[in-house]
N, C-alpha and C positions, 0 to 999 in steps of 0.2 A: 349193828353194823360195826365192824372193827377195821381199823386202819391196817393196810398191808405194810409189812416192814419195808423200809427203803432198801433198794438194791445197792449193793456195794461192788466195787471193782476188786480184782484180785489183790490190790494193794490196800484194801479196806476203806476206800473213799467212796462216798455217794456221788451220784451224777452231778448235783449242784456244787458239791465241794470240789470235785475234779475240775469243773468248769472254772471255779474261782482260782484254783491253783494255776491252771493253764493261762488265764487272763493275767495273773500276777507275773508269770514268767514272760509272757509276751511284752507286757509293759516294761519290765526290767530290761529286756533285750533292746527295745526301742530307745529307752532312756540311755543305755550304755552307748548305743550307736550315735545318738545325738551328742553326747558328751565327748566321744572320740573325735567326731568331725570338728567340734568346737575347739578342742584342745589341739588337735593336729593341724588346724587351719582350714580344712575343707577345700573345696574347689576354688573359692575366692575369685570369681570371674570379675574382670575389670574392663574398662573401655577407654581407649585413647582415639582421638581424631586428629588427622593432619594430612599433609601432602607427602607423597612418597618421594624420598630423596636418594634412595639406594636400593638396589635389588641384587641379591646374591643368588645366581641361578646358573645351572649348566645347560638348561634348555627351557623353553616355555612351559613344559610339563614337569620340570624338576627344579623347583624353587626351594632353596634351603633357608633363606632369611631375607629380611628387608628392614629398612629404617624409614621412619616418618618424622617430619618436623611439625610440631604442634603450633597452635596459634600463639602461644606464649614463648615460642622460640626454642623449646627443648627438642633434642633429637632423641627418639626412642627406638631402640633396636628390638627386633622380634625374630624368633625362629618360627618356621612354619610347622605346625602340628597337623593332626588329622582335622581338616577343616570340616565343620558341620554343614557348610553350604558351598562346597567345592564345585557343585554342578551349576550354581547360579553366579558364583564369583571364583572362577578358576585362578589359582595362584599366578599363572602366566599373565593374567590381566593387570598385575601390579606394574609391569613394564609400561603399559599404556598409560596408567595413572602417573607414572614418573614423568612421562613426556607431556601429558595434558595438564598436569598440576591440579587436577580435580581431586579434592580431598577424599580420603577414605576413613571409615570407622572400623577400628580393630577391637574385637573382643578377645581377651587373652587371659591366661592363667600364669602364675609364676611357678615354674617347675625347674628343678636342677640348676638353680642360680640364674635363671634368665626368664624373659617374657616369651611365652609360647602362644602364638595366634591360634585361636580355635574357630573364628568366624571373621569374614571380611565383607563389608558392604560399602556402597557409595555413601559418602557422608550426606546427612540430610541437609 
């Protein structure tokens, strides 16, 4: 009984060697992506909680920005981005929170020199 010769690809690589090269390339791409996100800052989602003290809007459905006052007395300004939960917390609901003084929790990212809200919920 003789061993059959290993099949090679047009580039001269065997199946196992080709798989090894492919895995190495995939790992290198993933490592590069992780390094790029780390160096460039990544999404950096953060959360602030407070009462709504100002709402900048042209209508209930067109809110450009708002401000909250946190429990430690800071006023934090936000622009409204594409909200992940706009169907459960429409931006127009901010005006109601301004009147009721019920706190909200804002999830945001820093983008273009400002805080951009990406999710709004009633504070726990």
